[in-house]
C-alpha distance (Angstrom), angle and dihedral (degrees) to the residues before:
residue distance angle dihedral
X1 . . .
X2 3.82 . .
X3 3.81 90.8 .
X4 3.80 89.8 56.3
X5 3.80 91.3 49.4
X6 3.80 90.8 49.4
X7 3.80 91.0 49.4
X8 3.80 91.7 51.4
X9 3.81 91.7 46.5
X10 3.80 92.4 50.3
X11 3.80 91.3 47.3
X12 3.81 91.0 49.9
X13 3.82 90.6 47.9
X14 3.81 91.4 51.5
X15 3.79 92.0 50.2
X16 3.81 92.5 46.9
X17 3.80 91.6 48.6
X18 3.80 91.6 48.7
X19 3.83 89.6 53.0
X20 3.81 90.4 47.4
X21 3.80 89.9 50.9
X22 3.80 91.0 51.5
X23 3.80 90.9 50.8
X24 3.81 91.9 47.6
X25 3.79 90.0 49.8
X26 3.79 89.1 51.6
X27 3.80 90.3 52.0
X28 3.78 90.6 47.5
X29 3.81 92.4 52.5
X30 3.81 100.4 37.9
X31 3.80 99.6 33.7
X32 3.79 110.3 136.7
X33 3.82 93.1 -145.4
X34 3.78 135.1 34.0
X35 3.81 90.5 -113.6
X36 3.80 90.0 60.1
X37 3.79 90.3 51.5
X38 3.82 91.6 50.9
X39 3.79 90.1 49.0
X40 3.81 89.7 49.9
X41 3.80 90.3 51.0
X42 3.80 90.7 48.9
X43 3.79 91.3 50.8
X44 3.80 90.9 46.2
X45 3.78 94.4 55.2
X46 3.81 92.4 46.0
X47 3.80 90.6 50.7
X48 3.80 92.2 47.5
X49 3.80 89.8 49.8
X50 3.80 90.5 51.5
X51 3.80 91.9 46.0
X52 3.80 89.7 54.9
X53 3.80 90.2 49.2
X54 3.80 91.7 51.9
X55 3.80 91.0 46.5
X56 3.80 88.6 51.0
X57 3.79 89.3 52.6
X58 3.80 90.1 51.6
X59 3.79 95.3 49.9
X60 3.80 98.7 31.9
X61 3.80 91.5 -133.4
X62 3.82 116.8 139.4
X63 3.80 93.3 -152.8
X64 3.80 90.5 80.8
X65 3.79 91.3 55.7
X66 3.80 91.2 54.7
X67 3.79 91.6 46.7
X68 3.80 90.9 51.5
X69 3.80 89.7 51.2
X70 3.80 90.3 53.9
X71 3.81 90.8 48.1
X72 3.80 89.6 50.9
X73 3.79 93.6 51.3
X74 3.81 94.7 45.2
X75 3.79 92.0 44.6
X76 3.80 91.9 52.3
X77 3.80 92.0 50.1
X78 3.80 90.9 47.7
X79 3.80 91.8 50.0
X80 3.80 92.1 50.2
X81 3.81 91.6 47.5
X82 3.81 92.9 49.0
X83 3.80 92.3 46.7
X84 3.79 90.9 50.3
X85 3.79 90.4 48.2
X86 3.80 91.8 51.0
X87 3.80 92.4 48.3
X88 3.81 100.9 43.5
X89 3.79 106.3 13.7
X90 3.81 93.8 -120.1
X91 3.78 135.4 68.9
X92 3.80 102.0 -158.4
X93 3.77 117.3 46.3
């Protein structure tokens, strides 16, 4: 019984994360300002990281956890670089 509940919860989480990714992609494409597009990109990488984590829970493979960690690190660096570019106009001083 608990395995069936876990399967349904993971399936629901994957569907909800896929919808959240679609909405973040919409914000990234249609954002009226550059700050909205950066926020959409930030949300997109967090959602993709969480989707990989949920998929790793479903399959039981630890490779997905490591891949989500790499996505998290690269996404954070990209967000900081884009924010610095929007504030100062250059990334490397």
